[in-house]
C-alpha positions as CSV (number, residue, x, y, z in Angstrom):
1,M,85.7,94.6,123.4
2,S,84.4,91.9,121.0
3,Q,83.0,90.0,123.9
4,K,81.4,93.2,125.3
5,Q,79.8,94.0,122.0
6,Q,78.8,90.4,121.4
7,I,80.6,90.1,118.0
8,E,82.7,87.0,118.7
9,E,81.8,85.0,115.6
10,N,84.1,85.6,112.6
11,N,86.2,88.0,114.7
12,Y,90.0,87.9,114.5
13,L,92.6,89.2,116.9
14,I,95.9,90.4,115.3
15,L,98.7,90.2,117.8
16,N,101.5,91.3,115.4
17,S,100.0,94.4,113.9
18,R,103.3,96.0,112.8
19,S,104.4,92.9,110.9
20,S,101.2,91.3,110.0
21,K,101.1,90.1,106.3
22,F,97.3,90.4,106.4
23,I,97.4,94.1,107.4
24,T,100.1,94.9,104.9
25,Q,98.3,93.1,102.0
26,T,94.9,94.7,102.7
27,K,96.4,98.1,103.7
28,L,94.2,98.0,106.8
29,E,94.4,101.3,108.7
30,A,91.4,101.2,111.0
31,I,89.8,98.7,113.2
32,P,87.0,97.5,113.5
33,R,86.5,96.8,109.9
34,Y,84.1,94.7,107.9
35,M,85.4,93.1,104.7
36,I,83.6,91.0,102.2
37,Y,85.3,88.1,100.5
38,D,83.9,86.2,97.5
39,K,83.4,82.4,97.4
40,N,87.0,82.0,96.1
41,G,88.5,83.9,99.0
42,Q,89.3,87.1,97.1
43,L,88.7,90.4,98.8
44,S,85.7,92.0,97.2
45,H,85.0,95.0,99.4
46,Q,87.7,96.3,101.8
47,D,85.6,98.7,103.8
48,A,82.1,97.1,103.8
49,P,79.2,98.4,105.7
50,G,78.3,96.5,108.9
51,P,75.6,93.8,108.9
52,D,73.3,96.2,110.8
53,Q,73.4,98.8,108.0
54,K,70.7,98.6,105.3
55,V,73.1,99.5,102.5
56,V,75.0,96.2,103.0
57,L,72.3,94.4,101.0
58,E,72.9,96.8,98.1
59,V,76.6,96.2,98.3
60,L,76.2,92.4,98.4
61,S,73.8,92.5,95.4
62,Y,76.1,94.7,93.4
63,L,79.1,92.4,94.1
64,Q,77.0,89.3,93.2
65,N,76.1,90.8,89.8
66,H,79.6,92.0,88.8
């Protein structure tokens, strides 16, 4: 589906969804999902708006200032 939707960059396939440490730690329940990480690699926004949504700039601005 990622190839069909042309979203191959920064796209990750999770093969072990039932035992994935990433899914457990982030409490990921739905896919697809956009997440925003800060420059230190810390999860800043677990359910971020997609890059095509205008509100994403507001979210990024807020996260940058807090």
